[in-house]
C-alpha angles and dihedrals in degrees: 000000000000114000108244112190103162135050139162122214141169120227131185127183118220121273118243118257119253123257117237135226107222137151130213111252117177136144110285090008104080095154101040096150132232119333104163113142130218125261119251122254119258122254117268127221120232133183123213132188114235121190090205091070123074106174140037092231093123090064093053091072103030108049105160125068121180123182116214119260123243120263120256119256120256138206125273089056091293115158121209118252118255119251116255116260121238124219118198114204117216135170120274108267097040118148119198123207133188101245093214101046101023088229117151107244099175141008116192110187097153135059114261096018111144133190134180110240102176125021120216118242120261118254120254121254123255122224092261086082094058099054114120141156091269097039108047095163108038116184093189124114133156135231123243120265118252118255121246118266132194142176104225136197115203124199126187114215110191116232111234136148095218129032128200120216135172144109120305112283093021089127101258095137091046089051095052090047090053096052102035145024092259113120110199119171114277123193141150094256131073127263096032086140109072100165136021119284124202126205132182113225111204112201095177139336093288105032133060141143138202122246126195127208114198129185114282123266126233133193108289095024092133088061092051104272116144126348105290101083090062090060101037088097088070090066093057092079096047123103099212132024123214109207107203117203126189103232093185108040118183091227107083089206094056118110114208091199093054090044090055093048091049090060091050091051092051091051091052092050094048100042125342088206089070091061090053092058118098104275123187124197115231113189105204138194099044086153089074093056122078110254094241092054100046099087094049092045091054093046093049091050094050093047093050093043094051091047093050099045121082092209109112091204093059091100089061096043109121113245136186135188115214147157103222095187092060097031094242110159093356099110092055090056093052092053092046091048092051091051091049093048090049089052092051090048092050090050090053093236111156122226091246093058118104101184140135087249090062091049092048093050093048095045091049090055092044 
């Protein structure tokens, strides 16, 4: 099924029912006084995270959700029934924005979380509320209040411990295939990944973590070029980023160092908090380099990268040299990642945090 991670919908809570002006009229009680009841409140609209859902595809085809209005009040002190509430189920990790103001209305990162998006209108008052010593027969009643309405934009941000980023054809899909049971498309041309892929990496019987592969970035992604910018939001919930770099590009004019720096620049343009996350360099495709040249190729890259970057912590940035297609060096990364994630968990640092504390905890474990 196609991965749907964005949707726009319109919601409107129910209006409150109207109050009524009524008077008690019974045999032998001709002047019984006011007995008009209140209108019922309108139905509200809630949103709840459900771990059994994994896309927003349902909201691509049904875009309007209206809660029922409250019933009008009636005579004989009868109050109108309240409108029935509506609960919209969405995948865990959904973020809801007001389409007009871009304000975040809800963030649902855990299963079962529920928020009220639109409140139903209050019911109007019947004339029983306006009776007084000087107004024994009030004919006043009020109408119900309108329910809240919004145009919403929903975004699904996948929940993963580790996120992969890099240029197209850097080997991200091959890497996730080598460490998990995920089977994304792999081919010898760029942009084979068109939507995020999740894989579970099991280190032992008791410990595992989730890794996310998103479409590759290109220069200018933050301005809308390519596919990657649309999916960068999925990396915002990860704890650690693996920055894959093709150390043996087919293009003889390609510069792996400049390619790596281009990714960093795009992250800074999109969200500076992403750059602050723990980010490990993974130099891929060692299998395409003669064995006697590998060590020098890695050393030359690291020296040039550290000289070119303005980040003072680049010297301490964890780095690995691997061949994802053969599995060389991959297992070491999974164990180091598990140790780093355990350290972040012990430090109580949430996945959404992008702080120096998170970087320190991850680097210490690495």
